[in-house]
BADO-461019 format. One line per field, with one value per residue: residue in three letters; x, y, z of N, C-alpha, C in turn. Coordinates in nm, 2 decimals, always signed. Each point is the difference from the previous one (the first is absolute). Example, Ala and Ser with C-alpha at 12.3 -4.5 7.8 and 13.67 -1.06 7.14 Angstrom:
BADO-461019
code: (ALA, SER)
n_px: (+1.32, -0.04)
n_py: (-0.57, +0.11)
n_pz: (+0.78, -0.07)
ca_px: (-0.09, +0.09)
ca_py: (+0.12, +0.11)
ca_pz: (+0.00, +0.00)
c_px: (+0.09, -0.08)
c_py: (+0.12, +0.11)
c_pz: (+0.00, +0.08)
END
This chain:
BADO-461019
code: (MET, ILE, LEU, ILE, LYS, ASP, LYS, MET, LYS, ALA, ALA, ASP, GLY, MET, LEU, HIS, ILE, LYS, LEU, PRO, ASP, GLU, PHE, LYS, ASP, LYS, THR, VAL, GLU, VAL, VAL, VAL, LYS, THR, GLU, GLU, ILE, ALA, ASN, LYS, LEU, LEU, SER, ASP, THR, ILE, LYS, ILE, ASP, THR, THR, ARG, TRP, LYS, PHE, ARG, ARG, GLU, GLU, ILE, TYR, SER, ARG)
n_px: (+0.62, +0.07, +0.05, +0.02, +0.06, +0.00, +0.08, -0.05, +0.08, -0.11, +0.12, +0.01, -0.08, +0.11, -0.05, +0.11, -0.06, +0.11, -0.07, -0.03, +0.08, -0.04, +0.01, +0.09, -0.07, +0.00, -0.13, +0.04, -0.04, -0.01, +0.03, -0.03, +0.07, -0.03, +0.11, -0.01, -0.05, +0.09, +0.08, -0.05, +0.00, +0.12, +0.02, -0.04, +0.00, +0.05, -0.12, +0.04, -0.13, +0.11, -0.06, -0.09, +0.11, -0.04, +0.11, -0.02, +0.08, -0.08, -0.09, +0.06, +0.04, -0.11, +0.02)
n_py: (+0.23, -0.10, +0.00, -0.13, +0.02, -0.13, -0.04, -0.12, -0.10, -0.06, -0.02, +0.03, +0.08, +0.07, +0.11, +0.06, +0.09, +0.07, +0.04, +0.13, +0.07, +0.10, -0.12, +0.01, -0.10, -0.01, +0.02, -0.10, +0.05, -0.12, +0.04, -0.12, +0.02, -0.08, +0.01, -0.13, +0.01, +0.09, -0.06, -0.12, +0.06, +0.06, -0.11, +0.09, +0.07, +0.11, +0.00, +0.10, +0.02, +0.05, -0.08, +0.02, -0.01, +0.12, +0.06, +0.11, +0.00, +0.10, -0.07, -0.10, +0.06, +0.05, -0.09)
n_pz: (+6.26, +0.04, -0.12, +0.02, -0.12, +0.00, -0.09, +0.03, +0.00, +0.01, -0.01, +0.13, -0.06, +0.03, +0.05, -0.01, +0.07, -0.02, +0.11, -0.03, +0.08, -0.08, -0.05, +0.08, +0.05, -0.13, -0.03, -0.06, -0.11, -0.03, -0.13, -0.04, -0.12, -0.10, -0.08, +0.01, +0.12, +0.04, -0.08, +0.05, +0.12, -0.04, -0.06, -0.08, +0.11, -0.05, -0.06, -0.06, -0.04, -0.07, -0.08, +0.10, +0.06, +0.03, -0.04, +0.06, -0.09, -0.03, +0.05, -0.06, -0.11, +0.03, +0.09)
ca_px: (+0.01, +0.13, -0.01, +0.12, -0.03, +0.12, -0.02, +0.09, -0.04, -0.03, +0.05, -0.03, -0.14, +0.00, +0.05, +0.06, +0.00, +0.06, -0.07, +0.07, -0.03, -0.13, -0.11, +0.00, -0.12, -0.11, -0.07, +0.05, -0.08, +0.08, -0.07, +0.08, -0.06, +0.09, +0.00, -0.08, -0.14, -0.02, +0.00, -0.12, -0.12, +0.00, +0.00, -0.13, -0.12, -0.08, -0.01, -0.08, -0.02, +0.03, -0.03, -0.09, +0.05, +0.04, +0.07, +0.03, +0.14, +0.01, -0.03, +0.10, +0.13, -0.01, +0.05)
ca_py: (-0.14, -0.03, -0.12, -0.06, -0.10, -0.08, -0.12, -0.11, -0.13, -0.08, -0.13, -0.10, +0.02, +0.09, +0.13, +0.07, +0.14, +0.09, +0.12, +0.11, +0.01, +0.07, -0.10, -0.08, +0.01, +0.06, -0.09, +0.00, -0.07, -0.07, -0.05, -0.08, -0.04, -0.05, +0.07, -0.07, +0.03, +0.14, +0.02, -0.05, +0.08, +0.13, -0.01, +0.00, -0.01, +0.12, +0.04, +0.12, +0.03, +0.14, +0.03, +0.12, +0.12, +0.12, +0.10, +0.12, +0.02, +0.13, -0.01, -0.08, +0.06, +0.15, +0.04)
ca_pz: (-0.04, -0.06, -0.08, -0.04, -0.11, -0.03, -0.07, +0.05, -0.04, +0.12, -0.04, +0.10, +0.05, +0.11, -0.03, +0.11, -0.03, +0.10, +0.01, +0.07, +0.14, +0.02, +0.00, +0.13, +0.08, -0.08, -0.08, -0.14, -0.10, -0.10, -0.12, -0.08, -0.13, -0.09, -0.12, -0.10, +0.03, -0.03, -0.14, -0.05, +0.04, -0.06, -0.14, -0.08, +0.09, -0.02, -0.14, -0.02, -0.14, -0.02, -0.14, -0.01, +0.07, -0.08, +0.08, -0.06, +0.02, +0.05, +0.14, +0.07, -0.01, +0.02, +0.13)
c_px: (+0.14, -0.02, +0.14, -0.04, +0.13, -0.04, +0.10, -0.06, -0.02, +0.04, -0.04, -0.14, +0.00, +0.05, +0.06, +0.02, +0.06, -0.07, +0.08, -0.04, -0.13, -0.12, -0.01, -0.12, -0.12, -0.07, +0.04, -0.09, +0.09, -0.08, +0.10, -0.07, +0.11, -0.01, -0.09, -0.15, -0.02, +0.00, -0.13, -0.12, +0.00, -0.01, -0.14, -0.12, -0.09, +0.01, -0.09, -0.01, +0.01, -0.04, -0.09, +0.05, +0.05, +0.06, +0.02, +0.15, +0.03, -0.02, +0.11, +0.13, +0.00, +0.06, +0.15)
c_py: (-0.02, -0.13, -0.05, -0.11, -0.07, -0.13, -0.10, -0.13, -0.09, -0.15, -0.11, +0.02, +0.10, +0.14, +0.06, +0.15, +0.08, +0.13, +0.11, +0.00, +0.06, -0.09, -0.08, +0.04, +0.06, -0.12, +0.01, -0.08, -0.06, -0.05, -0.08, -0.04, -0.06, +0.07, -0.06, +0.03, +0.15, +0.02, -0.05, +0.09, +0.13, -0.01, -0.01, -0.01, +0.12, +0.04, +0.12, +0.03, +0.15, +0.04, +0.13, +0.12, +0.11, +0.10, +0.13, +0.04, +0.14, +0.00, -0.07, +0.08, +0.16, +0.05, +0.02)
c_pz: (-0.07, -0.08, -0.04, -0.10, -0.03, -0.07, +0.05, -0.04, +0.13, -0.03, +0.10, +0.05, +0.11, -0.05, +0.13, -0.04, +0.11, -0.01, +0.07, +0.15, +0.03, -0.01, +0.13, +0.08, -0.07, -0.08, -0.15, -0.09, -0.11, -0.11, -0.08, -0.12, -0.08, -0.13, -0.11, +0.01, -0.04, -0.15, -0.07, +0.03, -0.07, -0.16, -0.06, +0.09, -0.02, -0.15, -0.01, -0.15, -0.02, -0.14, -0.02, +0.08, -0.09, +0.09, -0.08, +0.03, +0.06, +0.15, +0.08, +0.01, +0.03, +0.13, +0.01)
END
């Protein structure tokens, strides 16, 4: 799988992407997201209570 990640502004409501020659005659999956939505989805969505977690320092750093 080859992944091309690019940021661009869709000022006219259209996106134009130049693909490498190896993509010719292949099925391509396109995922479009906006930064505003991504930031809202990732902020404060997962909360983990770590107050009762205990670690043995010897086990962690002995390797």
